[in-house]
C-alpha positions in Angstrom: -183.9 -26.5 6.3 -187.6 -25.2 5.8 -187.6 -21.8 3.5 -189.7 -18.9 5.9 -193.0 -17.5 5.1 -190.7 -14.4 3.7 -189.2 -16.5 1.4 -192.3 -17.9 0.0 -193.4 -16.3 -3.8 -196.4 -17.6 -6.0 -195.0 -20.0 -8.9 -195.6 -17.5 -12.3 -198.3 -18.2 -14.4 -197.7 -18.4 -17.7 -200.3 -16.2 -18.8 -198.2 -13.0 -16.9 -194.9 -14.4 -18.0 -195.6 -15.8 -21.4 -195.0 -13.2 -23.5 -191.6 -12.1 -22.6 -190.4 -15.8 -22.7 -191.7 -16.4 -25.9 -190.2 -13.0 -27.3 -186.6 -14.4 -25.9 -187.3 -17.8 -27.3 -188.3 -16.2 -30.5 -185.3 -14.0 -30.4 -182.9 -17.0 -29.1 -181.9 -14.8 -26.0 -180.8 -16.0 -22.5 -181.6 -14.8 -19.3 -180.0 -14.6 -16.0 -183.7 -14.6 -15.0 -183.8 -18.5 -16.5 -180.6 -19.6 -16.2 -180.0 -19.0 -12.3 -183.4 -20.1 -11.5 -184.2 -16.3 -10.0 -187.1 -16.5 -7.5 -188.1 -13.1 -9.1 -188.5 -14.3 -12.6 -192.3 -14.2 -12.5 -192.7 -10.6 -11.2 -190.1 -9.5 -13.4 -191.3 -11.2 -16.4 -194.9 -9.9 -15.8 -193.9 -6.6 -15.7 -191.8 -7.1 -19.1 -188.3 -6.8 -17.6 -185.3 -9.3 -18.1 -181.7 -9.2 -17.2 -179.9 -10.8 -20.5 -177.2 -12.8 -20.2 -174.8 -13.1 -23.2 -172.1 -15.5 -24.6 -174.0 -18.0 -22.4 -175.6 -20.1 -21.2 -172.7 -22.4 -19.9 -169.7 -20.7 -17.9 -165.9 -21.4 -17.3 -166.4 -21.2 -13.8 -168.2 -23.3 -11.4 -168.8 -21.7 -8.7 -171.0 -24.0 -6.1 -173.5 -21.3 -5.3 -174.5 -20.8 -8.7 -177.0 -22.6 -10.9 -175.7 -21.7 -14.4 -174.4 -24.6 -16.2 -170.5 -25.2 -16.1 -168.9 -25.5 -19.6 -165.1 -25.2 -20.3 -165.0 -25.3 -23.8 -164.2 -22.6 -25.9 -167.3 -21.4 -27.8 -167.0 -18.8 -30.8 -169.2 -15.3 -30.1 -172.2 -15.3 -32.1 -171.8 -12.4 -33.9 -175.8 -12.0 -34.4 -176.3 -11.8 -30.4 -175.8 -7.9 -30.0 -178.2 -7.1 -32.8 -180.8 -9.7 -31.3 -180.7 -8.0 -27.9 -181.1 -4.7 -29.2 -184.4 -5.9 -31.0 -185.4 -7.2 -27.3 -185.3 -3.9 -25.8 -187.4 -2.3 -28.9 -189.7 -5.2 -28.7 -189.8 -5.0 -25.1 -190.0 -1.1 -24.7 -187.1 -1.1 -21.8 -186.3 2.4 -20.5 -183.7 0.7 -18.6 -181.6 -2.8 -19.7 -179.0 -5.2 -17.8 -176.5 -6.8 -19.3 -174.8 -9.4 -17.5 -172.7 -12.3 -18.9 -171.3 -15.9 -17.7 -167.6 -16.0 -17.3 -165.8 -16.5 -20.4 -162.2 -17.1 -19.3 -161.7 -18.9 -22.5 -161.6 -15.4 -25.0 -158.6 -13.2 -24.7 -160.4 -10.6 -23.2 -163.1 -12.3 -21.1 -165.7 -10.6 -23.5 -165.2 -7.3 -23.6 -165.8 -6.9 -27.1 -169.3 -8.3 -27.0 -169.8 -6.0 -24.1 -169.2 -3.2 -26.0 -171.0 -4.4 -29.3 -174.3 -4.6 -27.1 -174.2 -1.4 -25.9 -173.5 -0.1 -29.2 -176.9 -1.9 -30.6 -179.0 -0.8 -28.0 -178.1 2.7 -27.8 -178.9 2.7 -31.9 -181.7 1.2 -31.7 -182.9 2.9 -28.3 -181.4 5.6 -27.6 -183.1 7.1 -24.2 -182.4 3.7 -22.3 -180.0 3.8 -19.5 -177.6 0.5 -20.0 -176.3 -1.4 -16.9 -173.5 -3.8 -17.0 -172.8 -6.7 -14.7 -169.6 -7.9 -15.8 -167.2 -10.6 -14.5 -163.8 -9.7 -13.3 -162.1 -10.6 -16.6 -159.4 -12.2 -14.5 -157.8 -8.9 -13.6 -157.2 -7.9 -17.2 -158.0 -4.4 -16.8 -157.4 -3.5 -20.7 -160.3 -5.5 -21.1 -162.3 -3.2 -18.4 -161.2 -0.3 -20.0 -162.3 -1.4 -23.3 -166.1 -1.9 -21.4 -166.0 1.6 -19.5 -164.8 3.3 -23.1 -168.2 2.2 -24.3 -170.1 4.3 -21.3 -172.8 1.8 -19.6 -174.7 4.2 -16.9 -174.5 1.5 -14.2 -171.4 -0.4 -13.8 -172.2 -3.5 -11.5 -169.4 -6.3 -10.4 -170.6 -8.6 -7.5 -168.4 -9.3 -4.6 -170.7 -12.1 -3.8 -169.6 -12.8 -0.5 -167.2 -12.0 2.5 -163.0 -13.0 2.5 -163.5 -15.9 4.6 -165.7 -18.0 2.4 -164.3 -17.0 -0.9 -162.3 -20.4 -1.3 -165.0 -22.3 -0.7 -168.0 -19.9 -2.5 -166.1 -18.3 -5.5 -162.9 -20.5 -5.8 -162.1 -18.8 -9.0 -162.2 -15.4 -8.2 -160.7 -13.2 -5.4 -161.7 -10.9 -3.0 -159.2 -8.1 -3.5 -159.3 -8.2 -7.3 -163.2 -7.5 -7.5 -162.5 -4.3 -5.0 -159.8 -3.4 -7.2 -161.9 -3.8 -10.3 -164.6 -1.8 -8.7 -161.9 0.8 -7.7 -160.4 1.0 -11.0 -164.1 1.6 -12.6 -164.4 4.8 -10.5 -160.9 6.2 -11.4 -161.0 5.3 -14.9 -164.5 6.6 -15.6 -166.0 9.3 -12.4 -168.9 9.7 -14.1 -170.3 5.7 -13.7 -172.4 4.7 -11.3 -170.6 1.7 -9.3 -172.4 -1.3 -8.3 -172.0 -4.4 -6.2 -174.3 -7.5 -4.4 -173.8 -9.7 -1.7 -175.4 -13.3 -0.8 -176.0 -13.6 2.9 -177.0 -16.8 4.7 -173.6 -18.8 3.6 -171.9 -19.1 6.8 -170.8 -15.4 7.2 -171.4 -13.5 10.3 -173.1 -9.7 10.6 -169.4 -8.5 11.6 -168.1 -9.9 8.3 -171.2 -8.6 6.1 -170.5 -4.9 7.6 -166.8 -4.9 6.5 -167.5 -6.1 3.4 -169.6 -2.9 2.8 -166.9 -1.0 4.5 -164.6 -2.2 1.8 -167.3 -1.3 -0.6 -167.7 2.1 0.1 -163.7 2.5 0.8 -163.5 1.4 -2.9 -166.0 3.8 -4.5 -169.4 1.8 -4.7 -172.3 3.9 -5.0 -175.3 0.8 -4.8 -175.2 -1.9 -3.1 -177.7 -4.9 -3.4 -177.9 -7.4 -0.3 -180.2 -10.8 -0.6 -180.9 -14.0 0.9 -178.8 -17.2 -0.9 -181.4 -19.5 -1.3 -179.6 -23.0 -2.2 -180.5 -24.1 -6.4 -180.5 -27.8 -5.4 -178.8 -30.6 -3.3 -175.3 -30.6 -5.6 -175.0 -27.0 -4.4 -173.8 -25.1 -1.5 -176.2 -25.5 1.4 -178.3 -22.5 3.2 -176.2 -22.2 7.0 -179.4 -19.6 8.0 -182.2 -17.3 6.4 -182.0 -13.7 7.6 -184.4 -12.2 9.3 -186.2 -9.3 7.4 -185.3 -6.5 9.9 -181.7 -7.9 9.9 -182.1 -6.8 5.9 -183.6 -3.4 7.2 -180.8 -2.8 9.7 -178.0 -3.5 6.5 -179.7 -0.7 4.3 -179.6 1.8 7.5 -175.7 1.2 7.8 -175.2 1.0 4.4 -177.2 4.5 3.8 -176.7 6.4 6.5 -173.6 5.7 8.5 -171.5 4.3 5.4 -172.5 6.7 2.5 -174.2 4.3 -0.3 -176.4 6.2 -2.5 -178.9 3.1 -2.6 -179.0 0.0 -0.2 -181.3 -2.7 -1.8 -181.8 -4.8 0.8 -184.4 -7.8 1.3 -184.5 -11.3 1.3 -185.4 -11.8 -2.4 -183.1 -8.9 -3.7 -181.0 -9.8 -6.5 -178.4 -7.8 -8.1 -180.8 -6.7 -11.2 -183.9 -6.3 -9.1 -185.8 -3.3 -9.6 -182.9 -1.9 -11.4 -184.4 0.6 -13.1 -185.0 2.9 -10.1 -181.2 4.0 -10.8 -182.9 6.3 -13.0 -184.2 8.3 -10.1 -181.2 8.2 -8.5 -179.4 9.4 -11.4 -181.8 12.4 -11.1 -181.5 12.9 -7.5 -177.7 12.7 -7.4 -175.9 13.5 -10.4 -172.4 12.3 -10.6 
């Protein structure tokens, strides 16, 4: 299926992204930008930002939409990773940092302790930096979730990804209700934390199903929503069923912010979970919790 014009982005030039790429290589850090083949890598790296991928790059789940490598082998955590991440935040001068991870179902706490150590390192080295976490579902281990929340991130993101009817095909090791429960528990445990989730479109869902998921997220107290076009990483991954018109993305935003009451809906073909994530600082000033 040929990509429409609104999805075509220029290939990033090394002189624009090389500084960030070299820094990450020097500190031996992974980013979701590179591992998941994000189309915005040129813009983000050129702007000096990146979404750090900890405990990776191999994932213990094999979701057929994702370009991150599947690796079911148990790997010990790298105890030096949090310090290297903190150093990257300082060297990049980040005012807002996004930290995500692969799924680590092989670990007893799903990697919650590594998230906490990363938060501690960032706070110690760059205390004014706001911190956003994009976490897995921890297989429903709510004690692991509590461990992460006790570290007090500013934003807690967990992506719902798709509509319930597509879960078995798109996210076979996930559970729609479990993800909703996680987001609800975040607000119950930490009402001052901004909650966030994300949706991909173009996988075979209907617009009515998208609106139903948006309503479910708001019922579970989600503050911020991102909606973006699914792009298949390759022939071994799920195909694109449709390319959603930019005007429809504007409609999702209008419905989400005006009718449903999200604090912010970021909705466009190239939107991804962490795209322009630093804008949450303005949101925090305008809508303090």
